[in-house]
C-alpha positions as YAML, in Angstrom:
chain: A
units: angstrom
residues:
- id: 1
  name: MET
  ca: [29.15, -10.72, -20.91]
- id: 2
  name: LYS
  ca: [29.76, -10.40, -17.07]
- id: 3
  name: ALA
  ca: [27.02, -12.28, -16.29]
- id: 4
  name: ILE
  ca: [28.18, -14.94, -18.82]
- id: 5
  name: ILE
  ca: [31.05, -14.84, -16.91]
- id: 6
  name: ARG
  ca: [29.88, -15.08, -13.64]
- id: 7
  name: LYS
  ca: [27.83, -18.24, -14.94]
- id: 8
  name: LEU
  ca: [30.78, -20.03, -16.37]
- id: 9
  name: SER
  ca: [32.89, -19.08, -13.15]
- id: 10
  name: ALA
  ca: [29.84, -20.90, -11.10]
- id: 11
  name: LEU
  ca: [29.84, -23.64, -13.28]
- id: 12
  name: ALA
  ca: [33.83, -23.99, -13.17]
- id: 13
  name: VAL
  ca: [33.13, -23.89, -9.17]
- id: 14
  name: ILE
  ca: [30.77, -26.93, -9.07]
- id: 15
  name: ALA
  ca: [32.40, -29.11, -11.52]
- id: 16
  name: ILE
  ca: [35.81, -28.75, -9.42]
- id: 17
  name: THR
  ca: [33.78, -29.49, -6.23]
- id: 18
  name: THR
  ca: [31.80, -32.34, -7.92]
- id: 19
  name: PHE
  ca: [35.59, -33.77, -9.17]
- id: 20
  name: ILE
  ca: [37.04, -33.32, -5.79]
- id: 21
  name: MET
  ca: [34.08, -34.93, -3.91]
- id: 22
  name: ALA
  ca: [34.07, -37.99, -6.77]
- id: 23
  name: THR
  ca: [37.64, -38.32, -6.02]
- id: 24
  name: THR
  ca: [37.59, -38.24, -2.51]
- id: 25
  name: THR
  ca: [34.80, -40.90, -2.40]
- id: 26
  name: SER
  ca: [36.56, -42.80, -4.95]
- id: 27
  name: TYR
  ca: [39.50, -43.19, -3.04]
- id: 28
  name: ALA
  ca: [37.69, -43.80, 0.37]
- id: 29
  name: ALA
  ca: [35.72, -46.69, -1.29]
- id: 30
  name: GLY
  ca: [38.81, -47.75, -3.33]
- id: 31
  name: ASP
  ca: [40.95, -49.16, -0.52]
- id: 32
  name: LYS
  ca: [38.72, -51.64, 1.52]
- id: 33
  name: VAL
  ca: [42.15, -52.97, 3.07]
- id: 34
  name: LYS
  ca: [42.77, -49.66, 4.42]
- id: 35
  name: GLU
  ca: [38.88, -49.13, 5.52]
- id: 36
  name: ILE
  ca: [39.01, -52.50, 7.38]
- id: 37
  name: ARG
  ca: [42.52, -51.88, 9.47]
- id: 38
  name: ASP
  ca: [41.25, -48.45, 9.93]
- id: 39
  name: ARG
  ca: [38.12, -49.59, 11.90]
- id: 40
  name: GLY
  ca: [40.27, -52.65, 12.95]
- id: 41
  name: VAL
  ca: [37.30, -55.35, 12.66]
- id: 42
  name: LEU
  ca: [36.58, -57.53, 9.39]
- id: 43
  name: ASN
  ca: [32.64, -58.18, 9.38]
- id: 44
  name: VAL
  ca: [31.63, -61.62, 7.76]
- id: 45
  name: ALA
  ca: [28.24, -63.29, 7.64]
- id: 46
  name: GLY
  ca: [27.27, -66.20, 10.05]
- id: 47
  name: ILE
  ca: [24.95, -68.46, 9.57]
- id: 48
  name: LEU
  ca: [22.83, -70.32, 12.81]
- id: 49
  name: GLY
  ca: [22.93, -74.15, 12.96]
- id: 50
  name: GLU
  ca: [24.82, -74.57, 9.93]
- id: 51
  name: ASP
  ca: [27.53, -77.13, 11.30]
- id: 52
  name: PRO
  ca: [30.25, -77.82, 9.94]
- id: 53
  name: TYR
  ca: [30.44, -74.30, 8.60]
- id: 54
  name: PHE
  ca: [29.01, -72.11, 11.36]
- id: 55
  name: ALA
  ca: [27.43, -72.46, 14.73]
- id: 56
  name: LYS
  ca: [26.51, -69.99, 17.59]
- id: 57
  name: ASP
  ca: [26.70, -71.17, 21.32]
- id: 58
  name: PRO
  ca: [23.55, -69.79, 22.64]
- id: 59
  name: ARG
  ca: [25.06, -69.64, 25.93]
- id: 60
  name: THR
  ca: [28.41, -68.06, 25.57]
- id: 61
  name: GLY
  ca: [27.52, -66.46, 22.19]
- id: 62
  name: GLU
  ca: [30.81, -67.84, 20.61]
- id: 63
  name: TRP
  ca: [31.35, -69.10, 17.23]
- id: 64
  name: ARG
  ca: [32.45, -72.26, 15.69]
- id: 65
  name: GLY
  ca: [32.64, -73.72, 12.16]
- id: 66
  name: PHE
  ca: [35.30, -74.03, 9.76]
- id: 67
  name: ALA
  ca: [33.99, -71.25, 8.08]
- id: 68
  name: ILE
  ca: [34.73, -69.05, 10.95]
- id: 69
  name: GLU
  ca: [38.36, -70.56, 11.20]
- id: 70
  name: MET
  ca: [38.90, -69.16, 7.69]
- id: 71
  name: ALA
  ca: [37.61, -65.96, 8.35]
- id: 72
  name: GLN
  ca: [39.42, -65.74, 11.59]
- id: 73
  name: ASN
  ca: [42.66, -66.55, 9.61]
- id: 74
  name: VAL
  ca: [41.81, -63.24, 7.28]
- id: 75
  name: ALA
  ca: [41.27, -61.47, 10.40]
- id: 76
  name: ASP
  ca: [44.47, -62.19, 11.24]
- id: 77
  name: THR
  ca: [46.33, -61.81, 8.22]
- id: 78
  name: LEU
  ca: [44.91, -58.41, 8.34]
- id: 79
  name: GLY
  ca: [45.84, -57.79, 11.93]
- id: 80
  name: VAL
  ca: [42.48, -56.98, 12.81]
- id: 81
  name: LYS
  ca: [39.55, -58.25, 15.29]
- id: 82
  name: LEU
  ca: [36.80, -60.67, 13.55]
- id: 83
  name: ASN
  ca: [33.03, -59.79, 14.00]
- id: 84
  name: VAL
  ca: [30.40, -61.99, 12.88]
- id: 85
  name: VAL
  ca: [27.35, -61.05, 11.79]
- id: 86
  name: GLU
  ca: [23.86, -63.30, 12.31]
- id: 87
  name: SER
  ca: [22.85, -64.04, 8.95]
- id: 88
  name: SER
  ca: [21.19, -66.61, 6.64]
- id: 89
  name: TRP
  ca: [22.18, -68.11, 3.33]
- id: 90
  name: GLY
  ca: [20.06, -65.65, 1.32]
- id: 91
  name: ASN
  ca: [20.34, -62.40, 3.67]
- id: 92
  name: SER
  ca: [24.38, -62.91, 3.36]
- id: 93
  name: ILE
  ca: [24.43, -62.24, -0.03]
- id: 94
  name: LEU
  ca: [22.30, -59.08, 0.40]
- id: 95
  name: ASP
  ca: [24.70, -57.91, 3.66]
- id: 96
  name: VAL
  ca: [27.48, -58.41, 0.91]
- id: 97
  name: GLN
  ca: [25.92, -56.01, -1.27]
- id: 98
  name: SER
  ca: [24.64, -53.36, 1.27]
- id: 99
  name: GLY
  ca: [28.26, -53.54, 2.92]
- id: 100
  name: LYS
  ca: [26.81, -54.53, 6.34]
- id: 101
  name: VAL
  ca: [29.41, -57.48, 6.15]
- id: 102
  name: ASP
  ca: [32.69, -57.66, 4.28]
- id: 103
  name: LEU
  ca: [32.62, -61.08, 3.17]
- id: 104
  name: ALA
  ca: [30.43, -64.29, 3.16]
- id: 105
  name: PHE
  ca: [32.25, -67.48, 3.02]
- id: 106
  name: ALA
  ca: [31.01, -71.00, 2.14]
- id: 107
  name: LEU
  ca: [28.59, -69.71, -0.58]
- id: 108
  name: THR
  ca: [28.15, -72.00, -3.74]
- id: 109
  name: ALA
  ca: [28.94, -70.52, -6.88]
- id: 110
  name: MET
  ca: [26.19, -70.36, -9.02]
- id: 111
  name: PRO
  ca: [26.09, -68.45, -11.88]
- id: 112
  name: LYS
  ca: [22.86, -66.46, -10.91]
- id: 113
  name: ARG
  ca: [24.29, -65.69, -7.42]
- id: 114
  name: ALA
  ca: [27.61, -64.35, -9.40]
- id: 115
  name: LEU
  ca: [25.13, -61.75, -11.00]
- id: 116
  name: SER
  ca: [24.75, -60.08, -7.63]
- id: 117
  name: ILE
  ca: [28.11, -60.23, -6.06]
- id: 118
  name: HIS
  ca: [31.83, -60.73, -6.68]
- id: 119
  name: PHE
  ca: [33.05, -64.48, -6.17]
- id: 120
  name: THR
  ca: [36.73, -65.52, -5.28]
- id: 121
  name: ALA
  ca: [38.82, -68.46, -6.20]
- id: 122
  name: PRO
  ca: [37.59, -71.65, -4.50]
- id: 123
  name: THR
  ca: [38.17, -72.36, -1.16]
- id: 124
  name: TYR
  ca: [37.40, -75.99, -1.68]
- id: 125
  name: TYR
  ca: [34.93, -78.16, -3.54]
- id: 126
  name: ASN
  ca: [31.97, -79.44, -2.23]
- id: 127
  name: SER
  ca: [29.37, -82.18, -3.58]
- id: 128
  name: PHE
  ca: [25.19, -82.13, -3.82]
- id: 129
  name: VAL
  ca: [23.79, -85.24, -2.26]
- id: 130
  name: ILE
  ca: [20.86, -86.81, -0.63]
- id: 131
  name: VAL
  ca: [20.05, -87.86, 3.04]
- id: 132
  name: SER
  ca: [17.97, -90.58, 3.47]
- id: 133
  name: PRO
  ca: [16.68, -93.91, 5.27]
- id: 134
  name: ASN
  ca: [15.41, -95.34, 2.21]
- id: 135
  name: ASP
  ca: [17.69, -98.05, 0.78]
- id: 136
  name: LYS
  ca: [15.66, -97.60, -2.51]
- id: 137
  name: LEU
  ca: [17.29, -94.76, -3.32]
- id: 138
  name: LYS
  ca: [20.64, -95.86, -3.13]
- id: 139
  name: GLY
  ca: [22.64, -96.34, -6.23]
- id: 140
  name: LYS
  ca: [20.29, -94.23, -8.13]
- id: 141
  name: THR
  ca: [21.18, -91.43, -10.54]
- id: 142
  name: TRP
  ca: [19.84, -87.70, -10.46]
- id: 143
  name: LYS
  ca: [17.67, -89.06, -13.64]
- id: 144
  name: GLN
  ca: [16.43, -91.97, -12.12]
- id: 145
  name: LEU
  ca: [15.33, -89.45, -8.76]
- id: 146
  name: ASN
  ca: [13.94, -87.17, -11.00]
- id: 147
  name: ASP
  ca: [10.30, -89.20, -10.64]
- id: 148
  name: PRO
  ca: [7.00, -88.03, -9.18]
- id: 149
  name: ALA
  ca: [7.11, -90.85, -7.08]
- id: 150
  name: PHE
  ca: [9.69, -89.16, -4.79]
- id: 151
  name: THR
  ca: [9.52, -86.69, -2.24]
- id: 152
  name: PHE
  ca: [12.39, -84.53, -1.75]
- id: 153
  name: ALA
  ca: [12.98, -81.96, 1.44]
- id: 154
  name: VAL
  ca: [15.07, -78.65, 0.75]
- id: 155
  name: ASP
  ca: [15.64, -75.23, 2.22]
- id: 156
  name: ILE
  ca: [14.30, -72.70, -0.05]
- id: 157
  name: GLY
  ca: [16.53, -70.14, -1.41]
- id: 158
  name: SER
  ca: [19.53, -72.30, -0.86]
- id: 159
  name: ALA
  ca: [21.84, -73.91, -3.86]
- id: 160
  name: GLN
  ca: [20.50, -77.13, -2.93]
- id: 161
  name: ASP
  ca: [17.20, -75.86, -3.98]
- id: 162
  name: LEU
  ca: [18.40, -74.65, -7.08]
- id: 163
  name: ILE
  ca: [19.55, -78.07, -7.95]
- id: 164
  name: THR
  ca: [16.32, -79.58, -7.32]
- id: 165
  name: ARG
  ca: [14.79, -77.42, -9.43]
- id: 166
  name: GLN
  ca: [17.61, -78.13, -12.31]
- id: 167
  name: TYR
  ca: [17.80, -82.05, -11.73]
- id: 168
  name: LEU
  ca: [14.54, -82.85, -10.23]
- id: 169
  name: PRO
  ca: [12.02, -80.76, -11.77]
- id: 170
  name: LYS
  ca: [9.24, -83.89, -12.15]
- id: 171
  name: ALA
  ca: [10.01, -85.17, -8.43]
- id: 172
  name: LYS
  ca: [7.85, -83.74, -5.73]
- id: 173
  name: VAL
  ca: [9.78, -81.05, -3.54]
- id: 174
  name: LEU
  ca: [8.74, -79.85, -0.25]
- id: 175
  name: ARG
  ca: [10.55, -76.30, 0.26]
- id: 176
  name: PHE
  ca: [10.93, -75.16, 3.98]
- id: 177
  name: LYS
  ca: [12.21, -72.23, 5.47]
- id: 178
  name: THR
  ca: [14.84, -73.88, 7.36]
- id: 179
  name: ARG
  ca: [16.89, -76.69, 6.78]
- id: 180
  name: ASP
  ca: [16.08, -77.89, 9.98]
- id: 181
  name: GLU
  ca: [12.50, -78.19, 8.74]
- id: 182
  name: GLY
  ca: [13.28, -80.23, 5.98]
- id: 183
  name: ILE
  ca: [14.82, -82.92, 8.44]
- id: 184
  name: ILE
  ca: [12.09, -82.96, 10.44]
- id: 185
  name: ALA
  ca: [10.20, -83.86, 7.24]
- id: 186
  name: VAL
  ca: [12.68, -86.58, 6.60]
- id: 187
  name: ALA
  ca: [12.81, -88.32, 9.96]
- id: 188
  name: THR
  ca: [8.77, -88.14, 10.25]
- id: 189
  name: GLY
  ca: [8.57, -90.13, 6.87]
- id: 190
  name: LYS
  ca: [7.21, -87.05, 4.84]
- id: 191
  name: ALA
  ca: [9.59, -87.01, 3.04]
- id: 192
  name: ASP
  ca: [12.10, -89.49, 1.18]
- id: 193
  name: ALA
  ca: [15.13, -87.65, 1.52]
- id: 194
  name: LEU
  ca: [16.74, -84.08, 1.82]
- id: 195
  name: VAL
  ca: [18.95, -82.86, -0.57]
- id: 196
  name: ASN
  ca: [21.81, -81.29, 0.77]
- id: 197
  name: THR
  ca: [25.77, -81.02, 0.52]
- id: 198
  name: VAL
  ca: [28.20, -83.72, 1.67]
- id: 199
  name: LEU
  ca: [29.65, -82.12, 4.44]
- id: 200
  name: ASN
  ca: [26.26, -81.10, 5.84]
- id: 201
  name: GLY
  ca: [24.77, -84.48, 5.24]
- id: 202
  name: MET
  ca: [27.32, -86.15, 6.98]
- id: 203
  name: VAL
  ca: [26.90, -84.03, 10.38]
- id: 204
  name: MET
  ca: [23.34, -84.46, 10.09]
- id: 205
  name: ILE
  ca: [23.40, -88.36, 10.32]
- id: 206
  name: LYS
  ca: [25.80, -87.85, 13.23]
- id: 207
  name: LYS
  ca: [23.35, -85.80, 15.06]
- id: 208
  name: ASN
  ca: [20.32, -88.05, 14.18]
- id: 209
  name: ALA
  ca: [20.49, -91.86, 12.99]
- id: 210
  name: LYS
  ca: [16.84, -91.69, 11.86]
- id: 211
  name: LEU
  ca: [18.14, -89.69, 8.72]
- id: 212
  name: GLY
  ca: [19.75, -92.78, 7.25]
- id: 213
  name: LYS
  ca: [22.91, -92.35, 5.32]
- id: 214
  name: VAL
  ca: [24.22, -89.66, 2.54]
- id: 215
  name: VAL
  ca: [23.79, -90.79, -0.70]
- id: 216
  name: VAL
  ca: [25.96, -89.42, -3.34]
- id: 217
  name: PRO
  ca: [23.63, -89.83, -7.11]
- id: 218
  name: SER
  ca: [25.68, -90.04, -10.28]
- id: 219
  name: PRO
  ca: [26.98, -87.91, -11.89]
- id: 220
  name: MET
  ca: [28.67, -86.43, -8.44]
- id: 221
  name: LEU
  ca: [27.47, -82.68, -8.87]
- id: 222
  name: SER
  ca: [30.86, -80.92, -7.67]
- id: 223
  name: SER
  ca: [30.55, -77.24, -6.86]
- id: 224
  name: PRO
  ca: [33.04, -74.62, -6.03]
- id: 225
  name: SER
  ca: [32.40, -72.91, -2.68]
- id: 226
  name: VAL
  ca: [33.72, -69.60, -2.56]
- id: 227
  name: VAL
  ca: [33.74, -66.37, -0.83]
- id: 228
  name: GLY
  ca: [31.42, -63.70, -1.65]
- id: 229
  name: LEU
  ca: [32.39, -59.96, -1.70]
- id: 230
  name: ASN
  ca: [30.87, -57.02, -3.09]
- id: 231
  name: TYR
  ca: [31.38, -55.71, -6.71]
- id: 232
  name: GLU
  ca: [32.12, -52.41, -5.76]
- id: 233
  name: THR
  ca: [35.24, -52.97, -3.97]
- id: 234
  name: ASP
  ca: [38.55, -52.12, -5.62]
- id: 235
  name: GLU
  ca: [40.33, -54.70, -7.12]
- id: 236
  name: LYS
  ca: [43.10, -54.95, -4.52]
- id: 237
  name: TRP
  ca: [40.79, -56.39, -1.82]
- id: 238
  name: LYS
  ca: [39.27, -58.88, -4.82]
- id: 239
  name: MET
  ca: [42.89, -60.12, -5.41]
- id: 240
  name: PHE
  ca: [43.89, -60.49, -2.06]
- id: 241
  name: VAL
  ca: [40.75, -62.37, -0.78]
- id: 242
  name: SER
  ca: [41.08, -64.49, -3.98]
- id: 243
  name: ALA
  ca: [44.76, -64.87, -3.34]
- id: 244
  name: TRP
  ca: [44.08, -66.10, 0.26]
- id: 245
  name: ALA
  ca: [41.71, -68.58, -1.11]
- id: 246
  name: GLU
  ca: [43.71, -70.06, -3.42]
- id: 247
  name: TYR
  ca: [46.95, -70.20, -1.48]
- id: 248
  name: ASN
  ca: [44.99, -71.95, 1.44]
- id: 249
  name: ARG
  ca: [43.23, -74.47, -0.61]
- id: 250
  name: ARG
  ca: [46.59, -75.68, -2.42]
- id: 251
  name: THR
  ca: [48.56, -75.77, 0.64]
- id: 252
  name: GLY
  ca: [45.92, -77.77, 2.57]
- id: 253
  name: ASN
  ca: [45.10, -75.11, 5.28]
- id: 254
  name: ASN
  ca: [41.28, -74.99, 4.16]
- id: 255
  name: GLN
  ca: [41.07, -78.85, 4.23]
- id: 256
  name: THR
  ca: [42.71, -79.00, 7.83]
- id: 257
  name: TRP
  ca: [39.88, -76.43, 9.07]
- id: 258
  name: ILE
  ca: [37.30, -78.63, 7.58]
- id: 259
  name: VAL
  ca: [38.53, -81.64, 8.94]
- id: 260
  name: ASN
  ca: [38.71, -79.72, 12.28]
- id: 261
  name: GLY
  ca: [34.88, -78.94, 11.80]
- id: 262
  name: LEU
  ca: [34.14, -82.07, 11.32]
- id: 263
  name: LYS
  ca: [35.94, -83.74, 14.75]
- id: 264
  name: PRO
  ca: [33.24, -82.72, 17.45]
- id: 265
  name: PHE
  ca: [30.93, -85.05, 15.55]
- id: 266
  name: GLY
  ca: [33.49, -87.95, 15.66]
- id: 267
  name: LEU
  ca: [34.19, -87.53, 11.57]
- id: 268
  name: THR
  ca: [37.41, -87.69, 9.69]
- id: 269
  name: ILE
  ca: [38.46, -87.23, 6.48]
- id: 270
  name: ASP
  ca: [38.12, -91.13, 5.83]
- id: 271
  name: ASP
  ca: [34.35, -90.94, 6.62]
- id: 272
  name: LEU
  ca: [33.48, -88.70, 3.35]
- id: 273
  name: PRO
  ca: [31.85, -90.63, 0.63]
- id: 274
  name: GLU
  ca: [33.98, -92.44, -1.97]
- id: 275
  name: GLY
  ca: [35.37, -90.15, -4.97]
- id: 276
  name: PHE
  ca: [34.67, -87.08, -2.81]
- id: 277
  name: ASP
  ca: [37.66, -84.44, -3.22]
- id: 278
  name: LEU
  ca: [38.02, -81.22, -1.13]
- id: 279
  name: GLY
  ca: [40.30, -80.11, -3.89]
- id: 280
  name: GLY
  ca: [38.29, -80.40, -6.56]
...
């Protein structure tokens, strides 16, 4: 009998200890805002060479771009410093999952991605386009471009790569590790066009006239650009970042930051393709 009591007592101690540890862990993991404020730093993913979203000065190490401005505003709202962690479009999702970064900006809200990380309300709306010096591609629909006679370049694993798989399965597609490799393929004539987003495309043709023009095939494929965060974080954090995104989109702050990101390349809101609306 005593042995049974001792055994039950031991089990009770284990159960209580487990409960306390679980409660403590849950509390620690359940207040992301407190965690960030305690450490004094907001960690976000930054993608190299992705003007006008992200760019890092190799001499000073300073980051620029409208996604950086957005991230800085979130940090300012929380009263902490901003730390940009070098990443890539694909790795930024993994960085959010692992907790390496708190947020990943300028993600396209693709359904498959939403299985991996939580998406906020849209910060703005983007559209998929082709960048090409080939006049024969102008005015064509996505259905007409879905032809083996055309060769497209795309950076593998990106949102635009998913678009080519969905809308251009019959066309020839050259998939590269980086966007720059795809740009070279178009500039050298190995590919007829590069599939990308309208904001990237506008900057590309300003940097390299050999790429031709930004073409918006019909129908216009508009997609929300969102902020990604870990599914395991608490509801307060998720609601805060979504409220931040919604407020700044509706008040026009996000559009202002995007326009600021285009200015270094001599671009204004009036240079964007007809019918394109950042607000969706």
